[in-house]
Kinemage of the C-alpha trace (Angstrom):
@kinemage 1
@onewidth
@group {chain A} dominant
@subgroup {mainchain}
@vectorlist {calphas} color= white
{ca met a 1} P 0.000 0.000 0.000
{ca thr a 2} L 1.269 3.469 -0.903
{ca his a 3} L 1.494 5.795 2.090
{ca leu a 4} L 0.212 9.359 1.814
{ca leu a 5} L 3.684 10.662 2.739
{ca asn a 6} L 6.990 8.817 2.913
{ca val a 7} L 10.126 10.350 4.453
{ca asn a 8} L 13.170 8.122 3.879
{ca his a 9} L 16.771 8.608 5.075
{ca leu a 10} L 16.317 12.398 5.309
{ca ser a 11} L 19.540 14.228 6.237
{ca val a 12} L 19.909 18.023 6.306
{ca ser a 13} L 23.011 20.165 6.916
{ca phe a 14} L 23.458 23.917 7.313
{ca thr a 15} L 26.514 25.885 6.189
{ca thr a 16} L 27.568 28.759 8.460
{ca gly a 17} L 30.722 30.517 7.298
{ca ser a 18} L 33.308 27.788 6.817
{ca ser a 19} L 31.573 25.224 9.063
{ca ile a 20} L 28.943 22.630 8.098
{ca gln a 21} L 26.565 21.291 10.737
{ca lys a 22} L 24.340 18.263 10.217
{ca val a 23} L 21.074 18.944 12.068
{ca val a 24} L 18.892 16.082 10.769
{ca ser a 25} L 20.396 12.643 10.208
{ca asp a 26} L 18.783 9.643 8.472
{ca ile a 27} L 15.154 10.344 9.460
{ca ser a 28} L 12.517 7.884 8.184
{ca phe a 29} L 8.756 7.694 8.852
{ca ser a 30} L 5.482 7.444 6.918
{ca val a 31} L 2.005 8.977 7.256
{ca asp a 32} L -1.234 7.341 6.098
{ca lys a 33} L -4.533 9.002 5.176
{ca gly a 34} L -6.435 10.274 8.236
{ca glu a 35} L -3.564 9.390 10.612
{ca thr a 36} L -1.943 11.696 13.206
{ca ile a 37} L 1.815 11.333 13.734
{ca gly a 38} L 3.523 13.123 16.638
{ca leu a 39} L 7.095 14.377 16.082
{ca val a 40} L 8.353 14.824 19.652
{ca gly a 41} L 11.608 16.111 21.100
{ca glu a 42} L 13.230 19.067 22.819
{ca ser a 43} L 14.249 22.327 21.125
{ca gly a 44} L 17.094 21.663 18.696
{ca ser a 45} L 16.126 18.024 18.089
{ca gly a 46} L 15.404 18.694 14.382
{ca lys a 47} L 11.568 18.520 14.416
{ca ser a 48} L 10.894 21.836 12.663
{ca val a 49} L 13.740 21.315 10.146
{ca thr a 50} L 12.137 17.965 9.220
{ca ala a 51} L 8.762 19.681 8.686
{ca arg a 52} L 10.269 22.511 6.629
{ca ser a 53} L 12.156 19.955 4.513
{ca ile a 54} L 8.823 18.341 3.575
{ca met a 55} L 7.471 21.754 2.523
{ca gln a 56} L 10.880 22.768 1.034
{ca leu a 57} L 10.863 25.974 3.061
{ca leu a 58} L 14.458 25.718 4.310
{ca ser a 59} L 16.816 28.709 4.329
{ca pro a 60} L 19.303 29.129 1.428
{ca asn a 61} L 22.229 27.832 3.541
{ca ala a 62} L 20.484 24.435 4.006
{ca tyr a 63} L 21.591 21.356 2.086
{ca ile a 64} L 19.469 18.188 1.770
{ca his a 65} L 21.756 15.151 1.320
{ca pro a 66} L 21.353 13.143 -1.945
{ca glu a 67} L 20.304 9.864 -0.223
{ca ser a 68} L 17.210 11.682 1.162
{ca ser a 69} L 13.744 10.985 -0.229
{ca ile a 70} L 10.365 12.634 0.464
{ca ser a 71} L 7.444 11.312 -1.578
{ca tyr a 72} L 3.794 12.392 -1.541
{ca arg a 73} L 1.243 9.857 -2.885
{ca gly a 74} L 4.195 7.899 -4.341
{ca glu a 75} L 5.669 10.905 -6.219
{ca glu a 76} L 9.150 12.134 -5.239
{ca met a 77} L 9.107 15.806 -4.172
{ca leu a 78} L 12.769 16.610 -3.551
{ca gly a 79} L 13.538 17.232 -7.241
{ca asn a 80} L 10.572 19.597 -7.623
{ca ser a 81} L 10.995 23.180 -8.815
{ca glu a 82} L 9.723 26.083 -6.703
{ca lys a 83} L 6.776 26.409 -9.123
{ca asp a 84} L 5.839 22.720 -8.569
{ca met a 85} L 6.102 23.166 -4.797
{ca gln a 86} L 3.820 26.227 -4.869
{ca val a 87} L 1.112 23.988 -6.356
{ca ile a 88} L 1.621 21.350 -3.628
{ca arg a 89} L 1.849 23.826 -0.718
{ca gly a 90} L -1.616 24.717 0.474
{ca asn a 91} L -3.343 22.594 -2.158
{ca asp a 92} L -2.087 19.152 -1.034
{ca ile a 93} L -0.078 19.878 2.122
{ca gly a 94} L -0.976 22.755 4.477
{ca met a 95} L 1.177 24.098 7.306
{ca ile a 96} L 0.263 25.712 10.641
{ca phe a 97} L 3.220 27.656 12.026
{ca gln a 98} L 4.202 28.037 15.674
{ca asp a 99} L 3.852 31.815 15.972
{ca pro a 100} L 0.855 33.097 13.996
{ca met a 101} L 1.789 36.745 14.585
{ca thr a 102} L 5.033 36.406 12.605
{ca ser a 103} L 3.412 34.174 9.941
{ca leu a 104} L 0.426 36.404 9.153
{ca asn a 105} L 0.739 39.512 6.962
{ca pro a 106} L 0.181 42.517 9.296
{ca thr a 107} L -0.683 44.875 6.394
{ca met a 108} L -3.485 42.737 4.949
{ca thr a 109} L -6.877 41.779 6.432
{ca leu a 110} L -7.069 38.156 7.540
{ca gly a 111} L -10.036 37.436 5.302
{ca lys a 112} L -8.134 38.665 2.242
{ca gln a 113} L -5.175 36.408 3.161
{ca ile a 114} L -7.410 33.311 3.074
{ca thr a 115} L -9.136 34.474 -0.131
{ca glu a 116} L -5.732 35.040 -1.793
{ca ser a 117} L -4.702 31.451 -0.988
{ca ile a 118} L -7.958 30.063 -2.493
{ca leu a 119} L -7.582 32.178 -5.669
{ca leu a 120} L -3.964 31.032 -6.058
{ca his a 121} L -4.857 27.328 -6.033
{ca gln a 122} L -8.438 27.074 -7.295
{ca lys a 123} L -10.195 28.339 -10.402
{ca val a 124} L -13.009 30.273 -8.718
{ca ser a 125} L -14.273 33.864 -8.875
{ca gly a 126} L -13.344 36.441 -6.224
{ca arg a 127} L -16.882 36.320 -4.798
{ca glu a 128} L -16.803 32.507 -4.596
{ca ala a 129} L -13.359 32.622 -2.892
{ca glu a 130} L -14.651 35.117 -0.312
{ca lys a 131} L -17.699 32.935 0.388
{ca arg a 132} L -15.433 29.876 0.803
{ca ala a 133} L -13.073 31.856 3.113
{ca lys a 134} L -15.973 32.817 5.389
{ca glu a 135} L -17.193 29.195 5.485
{ca ile a 136} L -13.712 28.050 6.577
{ca met a 137} L -13.627 30.780 9.256
{ca glu a 138} L -16.929 29.451 10.594
{ca asn a 139} L -15.538 25.872 10.465
{ca val a 140} L -12.662 26.878 12.769
{ca gly a 141} L -15.051 28.450 15.292
{ca ile a 142} L -14.858 32.161 14.408
{ca ser a 143} L -18.150 33.989 14.922
{ca asn a 144} L -19.373 37.225 13.297
{ca val a 145} L -17.352 36.315 10.159
{ca asp a 146} L -18.505 39.261 8.003
{ca tyr a 147} L -16.877 41.653 10.481
{ca arg a 148} L -13.919 39.409 11.391
{ca tyr a 149} L -13.115 38.974 7.670
{ca thr a 150} L -12.183 42.691 7.507
{ca gln a 151} L -9.902 42.686 10.592
{ca tyr a 152} L -6.099 42.563 10.854
{ca ala a 153} L -3.909 40.097 12.816
{ca his a 154} L -3.224 42.563 15.684
{ca glu a 155} L -6.988 42.800 16.349
{ca phe a 156} L -7.199 39.078 17.223
{ca ser a 157} L -6.211 37.278 20.451
{ca gly a 158} L -3.507 34.560 20.343
{ca gly a 159} L -6.091 31.757 20.226
{ca met a 160} L -8.110 33.485 17.483
{ca arg a 161} L -4.940 34.109 15.432
{ca gln a 162} L -4.116 30.414 15.689
{ca arg a 163} L -7.641 29.588 14.442
{ca met a 164} L -7.031 31.859 11.450
{ca met a 165} L -3.725 30.041 10.745
{ca ile a 166} L -5.663 26.756 10.746
{ca ala a 167} L -8.294 28.310 8.440
{ca met a 168} L -5.528 29.295 5.986
{ca ala a 169} L -3.985 25.835 6.109
{ca leu a 170} L -7.435 24.334 5.357
{ca ala a 171} L -8.367 26.809 2.611
{ca cys a 172} L -7.819 24.345 -0.268
{ca asn a 173} L -8.799 21.066 1.470
{ca pro a 174} L -5.279 19.603 1.787
{ca ser a 175} L -4.863 15.889 2.500
{ca leu a 176} L -2.059 16.540 4.996
{ca ile a 177} L -1.593 19.280 7.614
{ca ile a 178} L 1.787 19.893 9.275
{ca ala a 179} L 1.169 21.621 12.630
{ca asp a 180} L 4.413 23.017 14.083
{ca glu a 181} L 3.918 23.532 17.848
{ca pro a 182} L 0.414 24.977 17.219
{ca thr a 183} L -0.447 25.390 20.921
{ca thr a 184} L 2.885 26.305 22.578
{ca ala a 185} L 2.056 29.944 23.301
{ca leu a 186} L -1.582 29.336 24.264
{ca asp a 187} L -3.394 28.998 27.592
{ca val a 188} L -4.514 25.561 28.673
{ca thr a 189} L -8.198 26.220 27.864
{ca ile a 190} L -7.408 27.723 24.434
{ca gln a 191} L -4.984 24.844 23.785
{ca ala a 192} L -7.780 22.358 24.552
{ca gln a 193} L -10.091 24.198 22.114
{ca ile a 194} L -7.480 24.227 19.312
{ca leu a 195} L -6.677 20.507 19.755
{ca gln a 196} L -10.381 19.627 19.782
{ca leu a 197} L -10.849 21.775 16.672
{ca leu a 198} L -8.052 19.899 14.851
{ca lys a 199} L -9.628 16.557 15.866
{ca asp a 200} L -13.081 17.653 14.652
{ca leu a 201} L -11.716 18.976 11.353
{ca gln a 202} L -9.719 15.781 10.828
{ca glu a 203} L -12.891 13.730 11.330
{ca lys a 204} L -14.867 15.998 8.999
{ca phe a 205} L -12.329 16.223 6.140
{ca gly a 206} L -10.327 12.985 6.647
{ca met a 207} L -6.963 14.744 6.541
{ca ala a 208} L -3.716 13.418 8.021
{ca ile a 209} L -1.763 15.479 10.578
{ca ile a 210} L 1.939 15.667 11.447
{ca leu a 211} L 1.930 17.277 14.891
{ca ile a 212} L 5.250 18.734 16.042
{ca thr a 213} L 5.355 19.250 19.795
{ca his a 214} L 7.441 18.872 22.956
{ca asp a 215} L 4.325 18.272 25.093
{ca phe a 216} L 3.572 14.585 25.735
{ca gly a 217} L 0.132 15.504 27.108
{ca val a 218} L -0.772 16.849 23.651
{ca val a 219} L 0.621 13.651 22.039
{ca ala a 220} L -1.532 11.458 24.318
{ca asn a 221} L -4.582 13.508 23.349
{ca met a 222} L -4.000 13.616 19.585
{ca cys a 223} L -1.603 11.090 18.068
{ca asp a 224} L -1.887 7.545 16.675
{ca lys a 225} L 1.885 7.139 16.335
{ca val a 226} L 4.919 8.875 17.861
{ca val a 227} L 8.363 9.606 16.408
{ca val a 228} L 10.790 10.681 19.177
{ca met a 229} L 13.729 12.832 18.012
{ca lys a 230} L 16.977 13.773 19.738
{ca asp a 231} L 19.917 15.714 18.254
{ca gly a 232} L 18.643 15.200 14.703
{ca his a 233} L 18.127 11.410 15.033
{ca val a 234} L 15.011 9.270 15.530
{ca val a 235} L 15.583 7.444 18.822
{ca glu a 236} L 12.195 5.725 19.109
{ca thr a 237} L 9.059 5.244 17.062
{ca gly a 238} L 5.830 3.311 17.618
{ca glu a 239} L 2.133 3.452 18.444
{ca thr a 240} L 1.367 6.126 21.020
{ca arg a 241} L -0.016 3.741 23.662
{ca ser a 242} L 2.960 1.374 23.526
{ca val a 243} L 5.540 4.222 23.604
{ca phe a 244} L 3.829 5.659 26.706
{ca gln a 245} L 3.486 2.311 28.485
{ca phe a 246} L 6.749 0.639 27.418
{ca pro a 247} L 9.290 3.305 26.355
{ca lys a 248} L 12.511 1.616 25.204
{ca asn a 249} L 14.933 4.534 24.797
{ca asp a 250} L 16.402 6.299 27.858
{ca tyr a 251} L 15.736 9.704 26.274
{ca thr a 252} L 12.029 8.862 25.796
{ca lys a 253} L 11.883 7.713 29.439
{ca met a 254} L 13.505 10.997 30.533
{ca leu a 255} L 10.990 13.069 28.516
{ca leu a 256} L 8.061 11.123 30.002
{ca gln a 257} L 9.431 11.488 33.551
{ca ala a 258} L 9.908 15.256 33.070
{ca ile a 259} L 6.167 15.801 32.521
{ca pro a 260} L 4.663 17.496 35.593
{ca asn a 261} L 2.120 15.104 37.054
{ca leu a 262} L -1.119 16.457 38.530
{ca asp a 263} L -1.509 13.304 40.634
{ca gln a 264} L 1.891 13.738 42.300
{ca lys a 265} L 1.395 14.271 46.035
{ca lys a 266} L 3.183 16.985 48.003
{ca thr a 267} L 6.107 15.883 50.173
{ca val a 268} L 5.878 15.810 53.985
{ca ala a 269} L 8.152 18.903 54.126
{ca asp a 270} L 5.822 20.757 51.709
{ca lys a 271} L 2.794 19.872 53.842
{ca glu a 272} L 4.541 21.011 57.042
{ca lys a 273} L 5.470 24.310 55.349
{ca leu a 274} L 1.834 24.891 54.314
{ca ile a 275} L 0.639 24.221 57.900
{ca glu a 276} L 3.106 26.870 59.129
{ca ile a 277} L 1.799 29.367 56.544
{ca val a 278} L -1.933 28.911 57.150
{ca ser a 279} L -1.613 28.638 60.947
{ca gly a 280} L 0.058 32.062 61.142
{ca lys a 281} L 3.490 30.800 62.267
{ca arg a 282} L 5.037 32.691 59.329
{ca asp a 283} L 4.934 36.509 59.067
{ca ser a 284} L 3.232 38.142 56.139
{ca leu a 285} L 5.751 39.746 53.780
{ca leu a 286} L 3.229 41.404 51.442
{ca gln a 287} L -0.347 42.487 52.152
{ca ile a 288} L -2.380 43.511 49.113
{ca ser a 289} L -5.610 45.464 49.768
{ca gln a 290} L -8.128 46.662 47.155
{ca leu a 291} L -5.401 46.751 44.478
{ca thr a 292} L -6.892 48.080 41.225
{ca lys a 293} L -5.398 48.868 37.812
{ca ser a 294} L -7.237 49.978 34.662
{ca phe a 295} L -6.046 50.801 31.152
{ca pro a 296} L -7.625 53.144 28.570
{ca tyr a 297} L -9.574 51.239 25.949
{ca gly a 298} L -11.193 52.740 22.862
{ca arg a 299} L -12.853 56.123 23.174
{ca asn a 300} L -13.252 57.267 26.771
{ca gln a 301} L -13.461 53.665 27.969
{ca lys a 302} L -11.395 51.709 30.467
{ca ile a 303} L -10.672 48.032 30.904
{ca thr a 304} L -10.065 46.921 34.508
{ca ala a 305} L -7.194 44.421 34.442
{ca val a 306} L -6.831 44.163 38.241
{ca asp a 307} L -10.086 44.545 40.152
{ca his a 308} L -9.948 45.278 43.924
{ca leu a 309} L -7.601 42.410 44.821
{ca asn a 310} L -7.034 41.382 48.447
{ca phe a 311} L -4.487 38.729 49.406
{ca ile a 312} L -1.422 38.062 51.565
{ca ile a 313} L 1.942 36.545 50.622
{ca tyr a 314} L 3.787 34.975 53.567
{ca arg a 315} L 7.536 35.012 54.114
{ca gly a 316} L 9.286 32.083 52.405
{ca glu a 317} L 6.197 30.825 50.535
{ca thr a 318} L 5.482 30.404 46.835
{ca leu a 319} L 2.054 31.720 45.884
{ca gly a 320} L 1.021 30.469 42.433
{ca leu a 321} L -1.151 32.795 40.328
{ca val a 322} L -2.967 31.094 37.427
{ca gly a 323} L -5.541 31.981 34.784
{ca glu a 324} L -5.898 32.494 31.045
{ca ser a 325} L -4.295 35.309 29.030
{ca gly a 326} L -6.076 38.543 29.816
{ca ser a 327} L -7.133 37.432 33.305
{ca gly a 328} L -4.818 40.043 34.894
{ca lys a 329} L -2.000 37.822 36.251
{ca ser a 330} L 0.999 39.683 34.782
{ca thr a 331} L -0.598 43.088 35.433
{ca thr a 332} L -0.994 42.055 39.098
{ca gly a 333} L 2.710 41.163 39.352
{ca arg a 334} L 3.807 44.374 37.645
{ca thr a 335} L 1.434 46.550 39.696
{ca ile a 336} L 2.723 45.032 42.970
{ca leu a 337} L 6.280 46.015 41.902
{ca arg a 338} L 5.063 49.430 40.677
{ca leu a 339} L 6.132 48.733 37.106
{ca his a 340} L 2.495 49.797 36.549
{ca gln a 341} L 1.177 52.631 38.727
{ca pro a 342} L -1.922 51.339 40.597
{ca asp a 343} L -5.178 53.330 40.381
{ca met a 344} L -5.999 52.569 44.009
{ca gly a 345} L -5.279 50.155 46.856
{ca glu a 346} L -2.415 49.363 49.219
{ca thr a 347} L 0.648 47.178 48.731
{ca leu a 348} L 2.223 46.800 52.179
{ca tyr a 349} L 5.753 45.379 52.108
{ca glu a 350} L 6.801 44.621 55.695
{ca gly a 351} L 4.267 47.258 56.754
{ca phe a 352} L 5.366 50.013 54.309
{ca asp a 353} L 2.913 51.054 51.595
{ca ile a 354} L 5.117 51.033 48.484
{ca asn a 355} L 2.378 52.737 46.429
{ca his a 356} L 3.261 56.052 48.085
{ca leu a 357} L 7.059 55.880 47.781
{ca ser a 358} L 8.933 58.569 45.837
{ca ser a 359} L 11.072 57.491 42.848
{ca asn a 360} L 14.260 57.581 44.981
{ca glu a 361} L 12.639 55.531 47.741
{ca leu a 362} L 11.301 53.105 45.128
{ca lys a 363} L 14.808 52.676 43.662
{ca ser a 364} L 16.025 51.672 47.121
{ca met a 365} L 13.027 49.306 47.525
{ca arg a 366} L 13.990 47.531 44.247
{ca lys a 367} L 16.797 45.826 46.190
{ca his a 368} L 14.139 43.903 48.109
{ca met a 369} L 11.742 43.098 45.230
{ca gln a 370} L 12.745 41.754 41.808
{ca met a 371} L 11.191 40.213 38.701
{ca val a 372} L 12.096 37.364 36.322
{ca phe a 373} L 10.397 37.911 32.962
{ca gln a 374} L 8.602 35.510 30.627
{ca asp a 375} L 10.876 35.880 27.601
{ca pro a 376} L 14.507 35.783 28.712
{ca tyr a 377} L 15.734 36.759 25.241
{ca ala a 378} L 13.614 39.929 25.066
{ca ser a 379} L 14.537 40.976 28.609
{ca leu a 380} L 18.340 40.606 28.187
{ca asn a 381} L 20.186 43.372 26.315
{ca pro a 382} L 21.625 41.648 23.198
{ca arg a 383} L 24.537 44.120 23.034
{ca met a 384} L 25.787 43.458 26.544
{ca lys a 385} L 27.920 40.595 27.795
{ca ile a 386} L 26.449 38.487 30.599
{ca gln a 387} L 28.893 39.966 33.138
{ca asp a 388} L 27.521 43.466 32.386
{ca ile a 389} L 23.868 42.351 32.373
{ca ile a 390} L 24.303 40.879 35.882
{ca gly a 391} L 26.804 43.566 36.957
{ca glu a 392} L 24.484 46.459 36.033
{ca ala a 393} L 22.296 45.874 39.117
{ca leu a 394} L 25.410 45.690 41.333
{ca asp a 395} L 26.585 49.056 39.931
{ca ile a 396} L 23.196 50.823 40.295
{ca his a 397} L 22.896 49.856 43.968
{ca his a 398} L 26.657 50.213 44.732
{ca leu a 399} L 26.835 46.646 46.052
{ca thr a 400} L 30.520 45.963 45.284
{ca lys a 401} L 33.641 47.893 46.333
{ca asn a 402} L 35.849 47.447 43.256
{ca lys a 403} L 36.241 45.602 39.921
{ca ser a 404} L 37.602 42.360 41.392
{ca asp a 405} L 34.846 42.330 44.043
{ca arg a 406} L 32.267 42.854 41.238
{ca gln a 407} L 33.768 40.046 39.124
{ca ala a 408} L 33.787 37.651 42.084
{ca arg a 409} L 30.105 38.406 42.800
{ca ile a 410} L 29.150 37.807 39.125
{ca tyr a 411} L 30.965 34.433 39.187
{ca glu a 412} L 29.229 33.578 42.486
{ca leu a 413} L 25.791 34.374 40.983
{ca leu a 414} L 26.474 32.273 37.854
{ca glu a 415} L 27.529 29.381 40.085
{ca leu a 416} L 24.350 29.844 42.142
{ca val a 417} L 22.205 29.249 39.024
{ca glu a 418} L 24.471 26.348 37.948
{ca leu a 419} L 26.210 28.076 35.025
{ca asp a 420} L 29.943 28.079 34.311
{ca lys a 421} L 31.761 31.308 35.170
{ca ser a 422} L 33.264 31.395 31.641
{ca phe a 423} L 29.721 32.281 30.441
{ca ala a 424} L 30.270 35.802 31.835
{ca gln a 425} L 32.171 36.751 28.646
{ca arg a 426} L 29.408 35.682 26.242
{ca tyr a 427} L 26.355 37.433 24.739
{ca pro a 428} L 22.672 36.354 25.215
{ca his a 429} L 22.312 34.928 21.671
{ca glu a 430} L 24.993 32.326 22.477
{ca phe a 431} L 22.745 30.557 25.010
{ca ser a 432} L 19.767 28.173 24.915
{ca gly a 433} L 16.365 29.259 26.300
{ca gly a 434} L 16.928 27.434 29.590
{ca gln a 435} L 20.382 28.982 30.050
{ca arg a 436} L 19.017 32.459 29.293
{ca gln a 437} L 16.328 31.953 31.930
{ca arg a 438} L 19.041 31.030 34.458
{ca ile a 439} L 20.841 34.291 33.563
{ca gly a 440} L 17.571 36.193 34.158
{ca ile a 441} L 17.324 34.553 37.597
{ca ala a 442} L 20.990 35.393 38.375
{ca arg a 443} L 20.334 39.050 37.454
{ca ala a 444} L 17.297 39.167 39.776
{ca leu a 445} L 19.351 37.625 42.626
{ca ala a 446} L 22.241 40.114 42.218
{ca val a 447} L 20.720 42.608 44.678
{ca asn a 448} L 19.879 39.992 47.367
{ca pro a 449} L 16.086 40.403 47.130
{ca glu a 450} L 13.620 38.814 49.538
{ca phe a 451} L 10.681 38.744 47.105
{ca ile a 452} L 10.668 37.767 43.399
{ca val a 453} L 7.795 37.922 40.909
{ca leu a 454} L 8.295 35.075 38.408
{ca asp a 455} L 6.198 36.026 35.366
{ca glu a 456} L 5.625 32.893 33.228
{ca pro a 457} L 9.330 31.929 33.589
{ca leu a 458} L 8.814 28.452 32.061
{ca ser a 459} L 6.370 29.025 29.195
{ca ala a 460} L 9.021 29.155 26.442
{ca leu a 461} L 10.943 26.079 27.688
{ca asp a 462} L 10.816 22.321 27.023
{ca ala a 463} L 9.332 20.078 29.749
{ca ser a 464} L 12.730 18.651 30.774
{ca ile a 465} L 14.255 22.171 31.023
{ca gln a 466} L 11.161 23.384 32.913
{ca ser a 467} L 11.640 20.700 35.572
{ca gln a 468} L 15.340 21.690 35.929
{ca ile a 469} L 14.386 25.369 36.453
{ca val a 470} L 11.719 24.397 39.028
{ca val a 471} L 14.307 22.366 40.982
{ca leu a 472} L 16.699 25.355 40.794
{ca leu a 473} L 14.025 27.810 42.027
{ca lys a 474} L 13.142 25.515 44.951
{ca asp a 475} L 16.833 25.121 45.914
{ca leu a 476} L 17.407 28.895 45.750
{ca gln a 477} L 14.306 29.502 47.881
{ca lys a 478} L 15.680 27.215 50.602
{ca lys a 479} L 19.243 28.594 50.420
{ca leu a 480} L 18.321 32.296 50.328
{ca asn a 481} L 14.922 32.258 52.130
{ca leu a 482} L 13.178 33.759 49.086
{ca thr a 483} L 9.457 34.452 48.666
{ca tyr a 484} L 7.914 33.972 45.210
{ca leu a 485} L 4.812 35.064 43.331
{ca phe a 486} L 4.807 32.436 40.566
{ca ile a 487} L 2.643 33.499 37.597
{ca ala a 488} L 1.866 30.782 35.042
{ca his a 489} L -0.825 29.121 32.947
{ca asp a 490} L 0.680 25.615 33.241
{ca leu a 491} L -1.319 24.316 36.189
{ca ala a 492} L 0.607 21.063 36.657
{ca met a 493} L 3.884 22.985 37.033
{ca val a 494} L 2.192 25.489 39.380
{ca lys a 495} L 1.039 22.661 41.651
{ca gln a 496} L 4.575 21.276 41.781
{ca ile a 497} L 6.249 24.539 42.891
{ca ser a 498} L 3.518 26.395 44.859
{ca asp a 499} L 2.453 26.214 48.492
{ca arg a 500} L -0.840 27.997 47.806
{ca val a 501} L -2.522 28.770 44.466
{ca ala a 502} L -4.739 31.732 43.503
{ca val a 503} L -6.944 31.461 40.390
{ca met a 504} L -7.623 34.699 38.471
{ca tyr a 505} L -10.533 35.430 36.154
{ca asn a 506} L -11.431 38.840 34.690
{ca gly a 507} L -9.167 40.759 37.092
{ca lys a 508} L -10.450 39.030 40.244
{ca ile a 509} L -9.107 36.152 42.330
{ca val a 510} L -11.989 33.644 42.223
{ca glu a 511} L -10.381 30.867 44.301
{ca leu a 512} L -7.415 30.592 46.692
{ca ala a 513} L -6.305 27.481 48.601
{ca gly a 514} L -3.366 25.206 49.383
{ca ala a 515} L -2.021 23.699 46.131
{ca glu a 516} L -3.137 20.128 46.836
{ca glu a 517} L -6.522 21.210 48.186
{ca leu a 518} L -7.257 23.394 45.139
{ca phe a 519} L -6.374 20.651 42.664
{ca thr a 520} L -8.238 17.841 44.436
{ca asn a 521} L -11.257 19.916 45.500
{ca pro a 522} L -11.838 22.801 43.044
{ca ile a 523} L -15.053 24.691 43.852
{ca his a 524} L -15.368 27.685 41.515
{ca pro a 525} L -16.665 26.772 38.004
{ca tyr a 526} L -13.723 28.567 36.373
{ca thr a 527} L -11.170 26.526 38.358
{ca lys a 528} L -12.959 23.328 37.291
{ca lys a 529} L -12.860 24.500 33.664
{ca leu a 530} L -9.104 25.188 33.838
{ca leu a 531} L -8.315 21.820 35.417
{ca ser a 532} L -10.430 19.871 32.944
{ca ala a 533} L -8.555 21.430 30.006
{ca ile a 534} L -5.100 20.137 31.008
{ca pro a 535} L -3.963 17.393 28.599
{ca ile a 536} L -2.972 14.362 30.696
{ca pro a 537} L 0.046 12.389 29.412
{ca his a 538} L -1.842 9.089 29.283
{ca pro a 539} L -3.481 7.974 25.989
{ca asp a 540} L -6.169 5.757 27.596
{ca phe a 541} L -7.191 8.514 30.013
{ca glu a 542} L -7.289 11.126 27.221
{ca ala a 543} L -9.480 8.851 25.087
{ca gln a 544} L -12.116 8.519 27.840
{ca arg a 545} L -12.085 11.865 29.651
{ca ser a 546} L -14.808 14.453 29.179
{ca lys a 547} L -14.106 18.166 29.296
{ca val a 548} L -16.033 20.381 31.734
{ca glu a 549} L -18.152 22.846 29.753
{ca ile a 550} L -18.780 26.067 31.652
{ca thr a 551} L -20.944 28.801 30.128
{ca asp a 552} L -20.068 32.513 30.353
{ca cys a 553} L -23.292 32.912 32.302
{ca glu a 554} L -21.992 30.621 35.077
{ca leu a 555} L -18.796 32.681 35.266
{ca glu a 556} L -20.565 36.050 35.423
{ca val a 557} L -19.702 37.998 38.562
{ca ser a 558} L -22.957 39.361 39.963
{ca lys a 559} L -23.660 41.938 42.651
{ca gly a 560} L -23.605 40.675 46.185
{ca gln a 561} L -20.825 38.182 45.496
{ca ala a 562} L -17.769 38.306 47.749
{ca phe a 563} L -14.515 36.495 48.457
{ca lys a 564} L -15.415 34.115 51.302
{ca glu a 565} L -13.605 31.437 53.302
{ca ile a 566} L -15.968 28.523 52.690
{ca lys a 567} L -13.788 25.999 54.531
{ca pro a 568} L -10.557 26.467 56.511
{ca his a 569} L -8.000 28.332 54.330
{ca his a 570} L -10.017 27.732 51.140
{ca trp a 571} L -11.380 31.013 49.747
{ca val a 572} L -13.865 31.281 46.859
{ca tyr a 573} L -15.533 34.211 45.109
{ca cys a 574} L -19.180 33.270 45.466
């Protein structure tokens, strides 16, 4: 039987200056009609290069080795001209890219982009193409299509942009879709919607999917077969269920073990720490009262991102803050640190209201409160060496006496985050994502803070790197008696690191409890919705589970509702 797609002995090298680096080596797999194959591995394993080789969208410095073969419906594609490939792309094989914002044309309405693709591949009139584009938009769950058709990419949320990318990939009814990390940047609930959408569309149109991901929970939910990649090689391949139950390769075992497990119980030490916190044996470090922050929106309108928040963070604890994009998590963290000026409310740090400090007093307060940002690459100056990025904070606060003292402190901080001191002489672009995040942590620690806001510090990292950073953060907390506000949308990781967890929805905290209590006994409908959307890395469980459907009506905050302690140390907005 002829497979829909055959990849045989694929090897790809890149030429940089005088050096040649082989990034994909002897890759072979096949895809049948209606089948979903998962290409799994960490960043740099060669997944995306494999996908781009199929589409022949590699950069000019790439070289596909002569023994390589990629055939579609039995026809070899590697000898095809660019003109031949333009016919195949979109028409036979569609691609969904990882970051829709960089893949969509910002100067053209989204509707026109879909219409253009249809007109390029199919002999239809402009009116017919527009009608077809709007049908596809409806198929991917976009409402009010006549209006949405005329909008630009920046007017859509991340989840809606990803739906539009899927609509474009589907425009000409391809037989095969290549989805390159389609849910990496999305919240857990939006991710669940996008995966369900792909499943529904696959059932409706009978297309095959190559799903590129580093998330084994997504693989369990979606894939029939798995191809595990490491350093450009296939290390294991097989049916999803058997790879999960009986992994043969050590690397596959490591990837599976790195997945944060919602069922994992807290240690005795964690439980003792929580008892200390809730019983009042630990002092409060931060007391937040009626904290509110709004932003201008449209003409004479405001959107309230943080809505009269009240909570306490205790010394030495990790308070997890979770919710979807737009729920107000990051704005809360930034408003606490006065990176955003609050509209009203108190932020008491050891009894001092930092909302009324002058700029000089605030500069002095920055020694006590720091932030680690979501994107380590964007938050590190690309023109500065690591020693100057870390050293800058030491210089501003006059924390070292001379150059040798400064150098010694920089080396000490790099060692603290488990990086070699020789890294001090390098620039940010020379590091992996996980290493850059460690540098961001070292910079935050330079001033000996007591309190750190960690704003989505793991979202851009692979599962195995995430678990390493979590271990590092826990070790640093013990060593330096740090207090964390840990902002994230990955609930399994939040449970692992947090003592207590607060759930945010529409600028309000709707539930707050000990981590284990919140996950085993969620009470607010929104918390239940979030938990039900997490893909569980177990194929049998994923096949049987049902998602919790919560209507907007159930989530509406009505007058007379308040934040109440409905059982000891378990608070709910009700």
